[in-house]
Biopython code that builds the backbone (N, CA, C, O; Angstrom):
import numpy as np
from Bio.PDB.StructureBuilder import StructureBuilder

atoms = [
    (1, "MET", "N", (50.597, 147.075, -169.524)),
    (1, "MET", "CA", (49.326, 146.443, -169.360)),
    (1, "MET", "C", (49.402, 144.989, -169.815)),
    (1, "MET", "O", (48.786, 144.113, -169.207)),
    (2, "ILE", "N", (50.138, 144.738, -170.857)),
    (2, "ILE", "CA", (50.282, 143.370, -171.347)),
    (2, "ILE", "C", (50.993, 142.510, -170.307)),
    (2, "ILE", "O", (50.575, 141.384, -170.036)),
    (3, "LEU", "N", (52.065, 143.038, -169.728)),
    (3, "LEU", "CA", (52.809, 142.288, -168.714)),
    (3, "LEU", "C", (51.933, 141.997, -167.507)),
    (3, "LEU", "O", (51.974, 140.892, -166.968)),
    (4, "ALA", "N", (51.150, 142.962, -167.080)),
    (4, "ALA", "CA", (50.255, 142.746, -165.937)),
    (4, "ALA", "C", (49.271, 141.622, -166.243)),
    (4, "ALA", "O", (49.032, 140.762, -165.396)),
    (5, "ARG", "N", (48.708, 141.620, -167.428)),
    (5, "ARG", "CA", (47.775, 140.544, -167.802)),
    (5, "ARG", "C", (48.483, 139.191, -167.819)),
    (5, "ARG", "O", (47.949, 138.205, -167.311)),
    (6, "GLN", "N", (49.680, 139.140, -168.400)),
    (6, "GLN", "CA", (50.416, 137.878, -168.465)),
    (6, "GLN", "C", (50.748, 137.353, -167.077)),
    (6, "GLN", "O", (50.783, 136.143, -166.855)),
    (7, "MET", "N", (50.992, 138.269, -166.146)),
    (7, "MET", "CA", (51.333, 137.870, -164.782)),
    (7, "MET", "C", (50.095, 137.749, -163.891)),
    (7, "MET", "O", (50.199, 137.482, -162.694)),
    (8, "ARG", "N", (48.926, 137.951, -164.498)),
    (8, "ARG", "CA", (47.645, 137.883, -163.789)),
    (8, "ARG", "C", (47.588, 138.862, -162.620)),
    (8, "ARG", "O", (47.129, 138.535, -161.525)),
    (9, "ILE", "N", (48.066, 140.066, -162.888)),
    (9, "ILE", "CA", (48.015, 141.152, -161.911)),
    (9, "ILE", "C", (46.915, 142.111, -162.352)),
    (9, "ILE", "O", (46.898, 142.566, -163.496)),
    (10, "SER", "N", (46.015, 142.409, -161.453)),
    (10, "SER", "CA", (44.944, 143.351, -161.750)),
    (10, "SER", "C", (45.529, 144.739, -161.994)),
    (10, "SER", "O", (46.473, 145.149, -161.318)),
    (11, "LEU", "N", (44.968, 145.454, -162.957)),
    (11, "LEU", "CA", (45.461, 146.800, -163.237)),
    (11, "LEU", "C", (45.245, 147.732, -162.050)),
    (11, "LEU", "O", (45.907, 148.765, -161.952)),
    (12, "THR", "N", (44.337, 147.386, -161.155)),
    (12, "THR", "CA", (44.149, 148.200, -159.951)),
    (12, "THR", "C", (45.344, 148.091, -159.011)),
    (12, "THR", "O", (45.476, 148.891, -158.085)),
    (13, "GLU", "N", (46.215, 147.109, -159.239)),
    (13, "GLU", "CA", (47.417, 146.930, -158.429)),
    (13, "GLU", "C", (48.672, 147.505, -159.101)),
    (13, "GLU", "O", (49.779, 147.360, -158.584)),
    (14, "VAL", "N", (48.494, 148.149, -160.236)),
    (14, "VAL", "CA", (49.610, 148.668, -161.021)),
    (14, "VAL", "C", (49.805, 150.159, -160.754)),
    (14, "VAL", "O", (48.837, 150.917, -160.686)),
    (15, "ILE", "N", (51.061, 150.571, -160.605)),
    (15, "ILE", "CA", (51.419, 151.986, -160.552)),
    (15, "ILE", "C", (51.985, 152.349, -161.920)),
    (15, "ILE", "O", (52.889, 151.681, -162.423)),
    (16, "ALA", "N", (51.454, 153.401, -162.513)),
    (16, "ALA", "CA", (51.938, 153.853, -163.818)),
    (16, "ALA", "C", (52.380, 155.310, -163.720)),
    (16, "ALA", "O", (51.743, 156.125, -163.052)),
    (17, "ILE", "N", (53.478, 155.616, -164.396)),
    (17, "ILE", "CA", (54.009, 156.974, -164.414)),
    (17, "ILE", "C", (54.149, 157.406, -165.867)),
    (17, "ILE", "O", (54.705, 156.673, -166.685)),
    (18, "GLY", "N", (53.646, 158.592, -166.188)),
    (18, "GLY", "CA", (53.730, 159.066, -167.558)),
    (18, "GLY", "C", (54.023, 160.546, -167.645)),
    (18, "GLY", "O", (53.967, 161.278, -166.656)),
    (19, "ASP", "N", (54.343, 160.973, -168.878)),
    (19, "ASP", "CA", (54.682, 162.381, -169.076)),
    (19, "ASP", "C", (54.143, 162.966, -170.370)),
    (19, "ASP", "O", (54.474, 164.099, -170.719)),
    (20, "GLY", "N", (53.316, 162.211, -171.090)),
    (20, "GLY", "CA", (52.830, 162.715, -172.369)),
    (20, "GLY", "C", (51.423, 162.258, -172.687)),
    (20, "GLY", "O", (50.862, 161.392, -172.015)),
    (21, "HIS", "N", (50.860, 162.863, -173.734)),
    (21, "HIS", "CA", (49.496, 162.531, -174.145)),
    (21, "HIS", "C", (49.327, 161.041, -174.437)),
    (21, "HIS", "O", (48.253, 160.481, -174.212)),
    (22, "ASN", "N", (50.370, 160.405, -174.931)),
    (22, "ASN", "CA", (50.285, 158.986, -175.270)),
    (22, "ASN", "C", (50.130, 158.102, -174.031)),
    (22, "ASN", "O", (49.848, 156.911, -174.168)),
    (23, "ASP", "N", (50.304, 158.640, -172.849)),
    (23, "ASP", "CA", (50.201, 157.866, -171.613)),
    (23, "ASP", "C", (48.816, 157.924, -170.972)),
    (23, "ASP", "O", (48.581, 157.248, -169.970)),
    (24, "ILE", "N", (47.905, 158.704, -171.519)),
    (24, "ILE", "CA", (46.599, 158.904, -170.881)),
    (24, "ILE", "C", (45.841, 157.601, -170.713)),
    (24, "ILE", "O", (45.296, 157.362, -169.636)),
    (25, "SER", "N", (45.780, 156.746, -171.726)),
    (25, "SER", "CA", (45.016, 155.497, -171.593)),
    (25, "SER", "C", (45.638, 154.579, -170.550)),
    (25, "SER", "O", (44.916, 153.948, -169.777)),
    (26, "LEU", "N", (46.949, 154.493, -170.514)),
    (26, "LEU", "CA", (47.630, 153.680, -169.505)),
    (26, "LEU", "C", (47.327, 154.206, -168.110)),
    (26, "LEU", "O", (46.956, 153.438, -167.222)),
    (27, "LEU", "N", (47.480, 155.500, -167.913)),
    (27, "LEU", "CA", (47.272, 156.086, -166.592)),
    (27, "LEU", "C", (45.815, 155.995, -166.157)),
    (27, "LEU", "O", (45.532, 155.878, -164.965)),
    (28, "SER", "N", (44.896, 156.048, -167.102)),
    (28, "SER", "CA", (43.478, 155.931, -166.774)),
    (28, "SER", "C", (43.118, 154.534, -166.292)),
    (28, "SER", "O", (42.113, 154.355, -165.605)),
    (29, "SER", "N", (43.925, 153.549, -166.644)),
    (29, "SER", "CA", (43.662, 152.159, -166.269)),
    (29, "SER", "C", (44.374, 151.727, -165.000)),
    (29, "SER", "O", (43.988, 150.729, -164.390)),
    (30, "ALA", "N", (45.387, 152.443, -164.597)),
    (30, "ALA", "CA", (46.227, 152.023, -163.470)),
    (30, "ALA", "C", (45.548, 152.288, -162.127)),
    (30, "ALA", "O", (44.721, 153.189, -161.991)),
    (31, "GLY", "N", (45.922, 151.481, -161.151)),
    (31, "GLY", "CA", (45.419, 151.682, -159.799)),
    (31, "GLY", "C", (45.933, 152.963, -159.186)),
    (31, "GLY", "O", (45.209, 153.636, -158.452)),
    (32, "LEU", "N", (47.174, 153.309, -159.479)),
    (32, "LEU", "CA", (47.769, 154.568, -159.034)),
    (32, "LEU", "C", (48.431, 155.204, -160.240)),
    (32, "LEU", "O", (49.374, 154.649, -160.804)),
    (33, "ALA", "N", (47.941, 156.360, -160.632)),
    (33, "ALA", "CA", (48.447, 157.058, -161.807)),
    (33, "ALA", "C", (49.239, 158.281, -161.372)),
    (33, "ALA", "O", (48.761, 159.104, -160.591)),
    (34, "ILE", "N", (50.463, 158.387, -161.895)),
    (34, "ILE", "CA", (51.362, 159.478, -161.529)),
    (34, "ILE", "C", (51.827, 160.180, -162.800)),
    (34, "ILE", "O", (52.221, 159.533, -163.770)),
    (35, "ALA", "N", (51.777, 161.501, -162.784)),
    (35, "ALA", "CA", (52.292, 162.300, -163.900)),
    (35, "ALA", "C", (53.576, 162.987, -163.472)),
    (35, "ALA", "O", (53.718, 163.409, -162.324)),
    (36, "MET", "N", (54.495, 163.093, -164.396)),
    (36, "MET", "CA", (55.697, 163.876, -164.164)),
    (36, "MET", "C", (55.306, 165.355, -164.121)),
    (36, "MET", "O", (54.333, 165.759, -164.757)),
    (37, "GLY", "N", (56.049, 166.144, -163.386)),
    (37, "GLY", "CA", (55.729, 167.550, -163.208)),
    (37, "GLY", "C", (55.690, 168.365, -164.475)),
    (37, "GLY", "O", (55.007, 169.387, -164.533)),
    (38, "ASP", "N", (56.421, 167.928, -165.506)),
    (38, "ASP", "CA", (56.429, 168.661, -166.767)),
    (38, "ASP", "C", (55.453, 168.087, -167.793)),
    (38, "ASP", "O", (55.526, 168.417, -168.976)),
    (39, "ALA", "N", (54.541, 167.231, -167.338)),
    (39, "ALA", "CA", (53.533, 166.648, -168.224)),
    (39, "ALA", "C", (52.495, 167.705, -168.605)),
    (39, "ALA", "O", (52.316, 168.688, -167.887)),
    (40, "PRO", "N", (51.812, 167.503, -169.734)),
    (40, "PRO", "CA", (50.766, 168.452, -170.131)),
    (40, "PRO", "C", (49.594, 168.431, -169.135)),
    (40, "PRO", "O", (49.356, 167.427, -168.464)),
    (41, "ASP", "N", (48.885, 169.530, -169.054)),
    (41, "ASP", "CA", (47.763, 169.645, -168.120)),
    (41, "ASP", "C", (46.694, 168.585, -168.358)),
    (41, "ASP", "O", (46.062, 168.127, -167.406)),
    (42, "GLU", "N", (46.478, 168.185, -169.620)),
    (42, "GLU", "CA", (45.482, 167.155, -169.924)),
    (42, "GLU", "C", (45.836, 165.837, -169.246)),
    (42, "GLU", "O", (44.946, 165.100, -168.821)),
    (43, "LEU", "N", (47.103, 165.540, -169.145)),
    (43, "LEU", "CA", (47.545, 164.322, -168.470)),
    (43, "LEU", "C", (47.407, 164.480, -166.960)),
    (43, "LEU", "O", (46.931, 163.574, -166.275)),
    (44, "LYS", "N", (47.817, 165.612, -166.456)),
    (44, "LYS", "CA", (47.723, 165.858, -165.014)),
    (44, "LYS", "C", (46.285, 165.762, -164.520)),
    (44, "LYS", "O", (46.051, 165.432, -163.357)),
    (45, "ALA", "N", (45.323, 166.046, -165.390)),
    (45, "ALA", "CA", (43.910, 166.016, -165.006)),
    (45, "ALA", "C", (43.389, 164.608, -164.740)),
    (45, "ALA", "O", (42.361, 164.455, -164.080)),
    (46, "VAL", "N", (44.072, 163.571, -165.237)),
    (46, "VAL", "CA", (43.556, 162.204, -165.080)),
    (46, "VAL", "C", (44.355, 161.364, -164.088)),
    (46, "VAL", "O", (44.100, 160.167, -163.955)),
    (47, "VAL", "N", (45.311, 161.964, -163.395)),
    (47, "VAL", "CA", (46.167, 161.186, -162.496)),
    (47, "VAL", "C", (45.804, 161.409, -161.031)),
    (47, "VAL", "O", (45.057, 162.322, -160.679)),
    (48, "ASP", "N", (46.362, 160.540, -160.194)),
    (48, "ASP", "CA", (46.153, 160.634, -158.752)),
    (48, "ASP", "C", (47.185, 161.529, -158.081)),
    (48, "ASP", "O", (46.933, 162.098, -157.019)),
    (49, "TYR", "N", (48.348, 161.649, -158.711)),
    (49, "TYR", "CA", (49.449, 162.375, -158.084)),
    (49, "TYR", "C", (50.347, 162.951, -159.167)),
    (49, "TYR", "O", (50.590, 162.310, -160.189)),
    (50, "VAL", "N", (50.836, 164.162, -158.939)),
    (50, "VAL", "CA", (51.816, 164.788, -159.832)),
    (50, "VAL", "C", (53.121, 164.907, -159.060)),
    (50, "VAL", "O", (53.173, 165.532, -158.001)),
    (51, "THR", "N", (54.167, 164.306, -159.598)),
    (51, "THR", "CA", (55.476, 164.339, -158.965)),
    (51, "THR", "C", (56.294, 165.500, -159.537)),
    (51, "THR", "O", (55.787, 166.289, -160.334)),
    (52, "LEU", "N", (57.525, 165.596, -159.137)),
    (52, "LEU", "CA", (58.419, 166.628, -159.658)),
    (52, "LEU", "C", (58.729, 166.361, -161.126)),
    (52, "LEU", "O", (58.452, 165.274, -161.632)),
    (53, "ASP", "N", (59.300, 167.341, -161.809)),
    (53, "ASP", "CA", (59.665, 167.131, -163.207)),
    (53, "ASP", "C", (60.937, 166.288, -163.308)),
    (53, "ASP", "O", (61.594, 166.003, -162.307)),
    (54, "VAL", "N", (61.261, 165.904, -164.522)),
    (54, "VAL", "CA", (62.392, 165.005, -164.750)),
    (54, "VAL", "C", (63.715, 165.625, -164.305)),
    (54, "VAL", "O", (64.608, 164.914, -163.842)),
    (55, "ASP", "N", (63.845, 166.934, -164.442)),
    (55, "ASP", "CA", (65.087, 167.600, -164.043)),
    (55, "ASP", "C", (65.281, 167.657, -162.529)),
    (55, "ASP", "O", (66.374, 167.949, -162.044)),
    (56, "HIS", "N", (64.213, 167.378, -161.794)),
    (56, "HIS", "CA", (64.282, 167.397, -160.333)),
    (56, "HIS", "C", (64.000, 166.013, -159.741)),
    (56, "HIS", "O", (63.497, 165.892, -158.624)),
    (57, "ASN", "N", (64.333, 164.976, -160.509)),
    (57, "ASN", "CA", (64.242, 163.584, -160.047)),
    (57, "ASN", "C", (62.834, 163.160, -159.658)),
    (57, "ASN", "O", (62.631, 162.496, -158.641)),
    (58, "GLY", "N", (61.868, 163.548, -160.476)),
    (58, "GLY", "CA", (60.475, 163.214, -160.201)),
    (58, "GLY", "C", (60.203, 161.729, -160.090)),
    (58, "GLY", "O", (59.420, 161.306, -159.240)),
    (59, "LEU", "N", (60.836, 160.931, -160.936)),
    (59, "LEU", "CA", (60.635, 159.484, -160.862)),
    (59, "LEU", "C", (61.135, 158.942, -159.531)),
    (59, "LEU", "O", (60.443, 158.157, -158.882)),
    (60, "ALA", "N", (62.318, 159.348, -159.123)),
    (60, "ALA", "CA", (62.871, 158.895, -157.843)),
    (60, "ALA", "C", (61.991, 159.347, -156.683)),
    (60, "ALA", "O", (61.788, 158.593, -155.731)),
    (61, "GLN", "N", (61.472, 160.557, -156.753)),
    (61, "GLN", "CA", (60.611, 161.068, -155.687)),
    (61, "GLN", "C", (59.339, 160.234, -155.582)),
    (61, "GLN", "O", (58.897, 159.918, -154.477)),
    (62, "ALA", "N", (58.747, 159.876, -156.718)),
    (62, "ALA", "CA", (57.528, 159.066, -156.710)),
    (62, "ALA", "C", (57.809, 157.665, -156.167)),
    (62, "ALA", "O", (57.007, 157.123, -155.406)),
    (63, "ILE", "N", (58.929, 157.083, -156.548)),
    (63, "ILE", "CA", (59.291, 155.756, -156.038)),
    (63, "ILE", "C", (59.469, 155.802, -154.526)),
    (63, "ILE", "O", (58.980, 154.919, -153.820)),
    (64, "LYS", "N", (60.152, 156.804, -154.027)),
    (64, "LYS", "CA", (60.338, 156.934, -152.573)),
    (64, "LYS", "C", (59.004, 157.095, -151.861)),
    (64, "LYS", "O", (58.788, 156.503, -150.804)),
    (65, "LYS", "N", (58.114, 157.889, -152.431)),
    (65, "LYS", "CA", (56.827, 158.170, -151.792)),
    (65, "LYS", "C", (55.909, 156.952, -151.773)),
    (65, "LYS", "O", (55.248, 156.697, -150.767)),
    (66, "PHE", "N", (55.859, 156.199, -152.864)),
    (66, "PHE", "CA", (54.860, 155.148, -152.979)),
    (66, "PHE", "C", (55.393, 153.724, -152.855)),
    (66, "PHE", "O", (54.614, 152.807, -152.594)),
    (67, "LEU", "N", (56.677, 153.516, -153.031)),
    (67, "LEU", "CA", (57.192, 152.145, -153.035)),
    (67, "LEU", "C", (58.172, 151.835, -151.917)),
    (67, "LEU", "O", (58.332, 150.664, -151.571)),
    (68, "LEU", "N", (58.824, 152.809, -151.346)),
    (68, "LEU", "CA", (59.821, 152.528, -150.314)),
    (68, "LEU", "C", (59.290, 152.825, -148.932)),
    (68, "LEU", "O", (60.002, 152.643, -147.944)),
]
sb = StructureBuilder()
sb.init_structure("model")
sb.init_model(0)
sb.init_chain("A")
sb.init_seg("    ")
for serial, (resi, resn, name, xyz) in enumerate(atoms, 1):
    if name == "N":
        sb.init_residue(resn, " ", resi, " ")
    sb.init_atom(name, np.array(xyz, "f"), 0.0, 1.0, " ", f" {name:<3s}", serial, name[0])
structure = sb.get_structure()
């Protein structure tokens, strides 16, 4: 979030990916919020998309789906 502000990028233009309770505030602010498949249900409840878990290349799958 700090980098986005420094670069004058709106948080609505940011994609955030998280896997834990500590990521809820970040994901709640992002334009596109993605949870890893093994994230807690509380996190999954606030995101736009749930990708695969880390053991099944969830980050790579999300990048392919939304960025490539």
